[in-house]
N, C-alpha and C positions, 0 to 999 in steps of 0.2 A: 789134565789137559791143563795149559794155563789160563787166567781168568782173564776178562778186559778189563781194560785199565784207561782212565782218562786224566791227563798231568795239563796242568797250564804253566807256559814257559815265558817268564815275564825278563824283559831287560832293560834296569831303570837306569838314564842318563847315561846309555853306551853301556853298561855292566849286568850282566846273566846274574837272578839273583834267584833263582828258582831255590836250592838247598836252602836259603834264610826262608824262605815265604812257607815252603813245606811245614815247616815248625808253627806257623800261625795262622795258613791261610784257612779262613772257614767257608770262603764260596767268591765263585768267581763268575762276572753276567756280561756277555757283549752280546749289545744289539747293533743291528745292521739293519736301518732302515732302506728304502727302496729309492727316497729322498725328498727333500725337502728339510732336512734336518740333517747333525754332523753322527755319523757313527760315536759308540760312548759304550766307556767299561766302568763297571763296578768294582773294586775287590774290597773286601769283608775280612777284616782279621781280627783274631783273638789277641787283646791286648791285657792278659791277664798280670803283668809287672808294669804296665803304666809305661813300657817302653818308645811305644809308635805315639803317643802324647806327649813325650818327651824328647829325650835326644832324637831320637828317626824320624822324628813327624817331614814329613816334604812339603816341599816348598811350589806356590802355586804358580804354573808354567813349566815344571820340571817334564820332562819325557818316558813315556812309557811305550814300551813296544810288547805288543803281545800275543803266543800264540798257543791254539790246542793243539794236543798228539793225544792218539790214540794209538790202544795196543790190544792187538787178539780183539779188536773187536766184533768183527762180524766173524769169529773163526780164529784158530789161533794162525799166529803169523799175520792176518789181516792189519796192517798198520793207517793212519788219518794224520792227517795235519789240515791246521786253519791257521793262515797268517791273519791277527784279527787289524793288522796295522800299527800305527803309531799312534801316540795321543798325547794329549796335555794336559797336566792336571788342574783341574777345576774347580774342583771340592772336595772339601776334606769334614768328618763327621767324628763323634767321642760317643758313646753310651756305655754306661755304669747302673749294672741292676741286681737283682735278684743271681743272673746267669751269668755273672761276672762282667770284665769289661770289654768292648770290641771298639774298634777302629775302621771309619769306610773312606777310601778313597775313589771318587768319580772323577775320569777324563773323559775327553773329547778328540774327535781328529780334527777339529778345527786347525787353519793355520799358530802360528807360536804367535804371541802379540795381541793385544785386543781389537788392533786398526779394522780387520776385514769386518768384522760385526759391531765393532763398536764407532769407530770415527765416520761422521757423516762427512758424504762431499754433495756437492752442486756442478753440475756438468751435461752440455746438452751434449749427444751422439748425434753425429751428421752422417748421412749417408753409408752406412756402417753394414754391417750384420752381425746375427746373435752368436755367432763363433767367435768371432773378431772381438766385439765386446768381450766377451769372456775369455779371451784370451791376453788380450790388455787387463784384465783385472787380475789374472792368473800371474802375469807379469810381477807385477806391485808386489806379488807375495812370494814368489820366487819356487810357486807352485807349476807346475805340470799340468797340459789342459786331455783330457780325454773326450772329444766329442764325438758321440756315433748318430747319425741321423742328418737329414737335407740340410742346410743352411736355410737363413730365414732374412732377407733383406730387410732392414728397417729403414725406413727413410729420414727420421728424426724422433729421438726420444729423447727425453727431460729426466735426469737425477736431479731430485729438488731435495736436498739435505737429506739424502739416503745414506746409511751406510753400503758396500760394495755389495755385501752379502746378501741384504734384502732386496735391491734394484734386483741383482743376477738373479735371482729367485721367484721375482713378479715378473721379470720379464720372461723365464721358460716359466711360466705359470701361465701367463696369455698367450704363448705359442704349442703350448701340450707339451713341453719336455720339461722332463725330472733333473734336479743338480741334489748333488753329493759332495762333500769332501770326504776323499777318504786316497791314505795312503800318499798323503804329501801330494794331492794332484783335486783339482775340481771336476766330477763326472757331468754331464750332461747327455742325457740320453731321447730317445723318444718310445715314451712305454708302448704307444699303442703298437707300433713295430715289436716290440717285444714278448710282448703278448699274440702276437702272431708268430714266435718261434716255434722248430719241435721238441717236443716233447721227450726229454730222455731217462728221466725218474720217475717212477710210480709209484706212490707209498698205497700201501694195502689196508683193512679195518684193522690186522691184527698186529698190525705198528702203529696202532694209537692207542695212547694211555690216556688221552681226553678228548673230547669233540665238541664245540660250539658250533653251531651254525645260526645263520640267521638271513632272510628272506623279504627285502623289501616287496608288500605286497601291491603298494600304489602301481609298480611299474616303473620302467624305464620312457624316457625321453622318446619321443617320435619324430621328432623333429623342432625347429627354434628359428625366432628372430634377433635381428641387430641394424643397428643405425650405424651407415658409413657415411662418409663427407663424398660428395662428387665432386674431381676434382677442378673439372670446368666453369660448374656454376656455385660453385661453393656451397649447395645447398645440400639439407641433411636427406638422406634415403632408407628407409629400411627395407631389409634383404630376409625375406623368409623362406625357407627349405622344410621339406617332411611335410607333411599330414599328422593328423590322429588326434587322440583326446589329450596328449600332455607334449605340449608346445614350451619347449624353455625359454626365457625372455632374459638374452645379456645385459646386463645394466650397465654397458661401458659402448666407445664410440670405435671406431675403425676409421682410419685414412682412403682407403681405397674400399673398392669391391673384392678384391682379392685377398686382403687383408680380414675385410669382413668376414669373408667364408672360411677363411683359414681359422678366425677366432672363436668364430660360434661353434667348427665343426670340433674344437680342442674343447671347446665349454661344453658340449653334451656330453664329450666323450670321459670327461671327467665327471662330468654329475650322474651318469651312467656308471662307470667304474665298480661300484661297491655296491649295485643293487642285491647282492647275494657275495656275502662274505662266510667265511669258514676260520674257526680257530681251533688249532690242534696242537698236541704236542708229542713228543716224540722220541725214542731213544733216540741220541745225541747224534749228529747227522754232520762231517764235517767237509761233505761234498755237495752241501746243499749253500743258497746266496739268495739274499734279497734280490729281485729282479727278473727273476729265473721264473720258468714255466712249468709245473709238475702235477701229472696226476693223481687223484686221489681216489681211491675205487672201495667199494664192498659197504658202501652205508648210503647207498638209495638214492631217493631225488639227490642226495646232497652230492654226489659222487661228481667228478667233472674235471674240466681242466681250468688251474686254478692259476694266478699271478701270485706273485708271492710280494704281498707289501712288507711286509720287516721280518726277522729273524732274529730271537735272542736266546744264544746260549748260554745256558747254566750249566755251570760243573761247580759239586761240593763232594760231602764226604760221602753224601748219600748216589752220587754217579752224576752222569751228566745224560744232559737233556735238550732237547731243541723245540722251541715253540715256533709256529710259523701263522702271522696273519696274513688270513689270504680274500683274493676275491675273484668271482667265479669270470671265466673268459666265456667258455662253452661247456656244452656237454662232451662228453666225448667216447667214442668208438671204446676205449678202453674199460669203462664203465659196464659195458655191456658181455664183452669179452673176458673179463674178472667173472660177469655173473653166468655164463656159460660153461666158465673152467670151476666153480662152486658146483655146480648143478651136475656137471660130471664126476666129479668126486663122490655126491652124494646118492650117484647111482639113478637118479628123476630122468636126466636126459642121457638115452644112450647113445649119439653120437655127437660129440661135440664139435666136429669138422661140423658134419649137416647144419647144425644151427649157426654157427660164423659164417656158413657160405649163403642163409637165406635168411635173418633175422630183418634184415632189410626190406625184405619182401612181400611183408605184412602192418601193416599199418598197426601200431601200438604193441607189435610183439617186441621189440625193443622193451618197453617198460613193463612189461608183462616178465620178461626173465627176469630183471633188475628187481622185480618186484618178489620172486621166487626164491631169487638168493637170498633178499635180505632176509624173508619172513622164514625161510625153511631153514632150520638151524642142524636138523637131524633128522634122519630119515628112518620112520616108522613104519613103513612097508607094511600098513595094516588090511592092503584087499579089499579093503571095504568097497570101494569105487568101481566100478567095471565100464560104467557109460559117460560119454565126455560132459552130456550135459548135468548128470549129479556131481561129479567132478568140479565143473564152472560153479554150481550153488557151492559147494562147501567151501571153492577158493573164494568164493567172495564173501562165505561167511567169516573166512579167516584173515581178511582184510589184504589179500592178493590182489584182487579182482573186484574193480566198482561198477562194471559195466558189467553185466551177465550178460545181457541180451545181446550186445556185441558179439561178444566171443561163442555164445551158441547159435551165431549168426554166421560166426567163418571158425568152427571151429575145423573147417575142409577144407580153410584153404591153404594148408600145407599136408601132404600125408602124415607126417609123424607127430601134430600138432597135437590130434587125439591124445595119443598116449602120453606125451607128455604132460598132458590137464589132468589124465587120469593118475601118473605116477605123483605127481606134484599135490592133488591131493590126495591121496595115501598116505604120504608124506607126514600127514597132520595125525 
């Protein structure tokens, strides 16, 4: 069987130079954020003869097109391809030490030239829309515009000594839209809309090389308030929405009630977006990009549906890996279904179809199944526990159950629940 292989194909100023780079390349990384900044690549090259720091030194502004290709990745004959896009060289560095000489090239997907990020402009945008403003700016740099989401009417907006890049980003931030430059186009989309998309990719515990999970214990905002100006009276009016202990106070003003509602809704969504985050590394994935939603299962309470804030692909002599920075969207049925499958393989649950059909019929049963699947790795079949009550005590001592009294009161809620509890306790 042929081994798996990952390669990076580089086109430099229109010329393919993969063969030349093979002799020098130490590593390649491609960072794909969902928005707010440009995509970027970094190429680290061995330079034992000081050729890259001399005659071969690139020039700032040179163009690089990069692509990652995989062979026999998930089995013999399985091939993948990730078009990273077109990049402009914006940084170079050289170092020499005990391990030899190396040369690094950094490049970003911003438009050629400095105008987009460096040239400040002042103008007033009247009776416009977000899409029209974005199209005007895209046309200035001969870029295409990809706009996905509901357009937003903008009565008047002042661009005062601001670059087109920062002005458009701030405008998108105000209205809950994400902005990025990718493949010679400006991309604007509604992140909250993307978070509602159907999940098509599930990553299981066995695929994870590393995991880092974080939860904001303070909780999410349940409401907010913002000030807007009444169009007839000219007076400032405070608009409030939601109730609860955590109310977000927007430190900006709106020109109408409709704009106030939109800005506040988006501000609360932005504040709550990263309440629960997950950082994982998996074997290289050419089929995943930032702004997708995926399921991550098999890691207990950290499992769920996640939105990809940033993806970084790393290719080196030691292999190809993908790092994903994620924000949790919601709990997912896939988490429980994965737990049921794991328990069936361990022969703790007799009929997985039964639990798939009934896990929503008893409160907290979904949590119980997930906890069992996380804690139980092998089935010892001890046959020590023969009653549900004793099994519940054992599961409580093993950290599977934290409310033994509840399960003792509800152990007969489903016909097969007592046997599940006994089998799980005997697994330890």
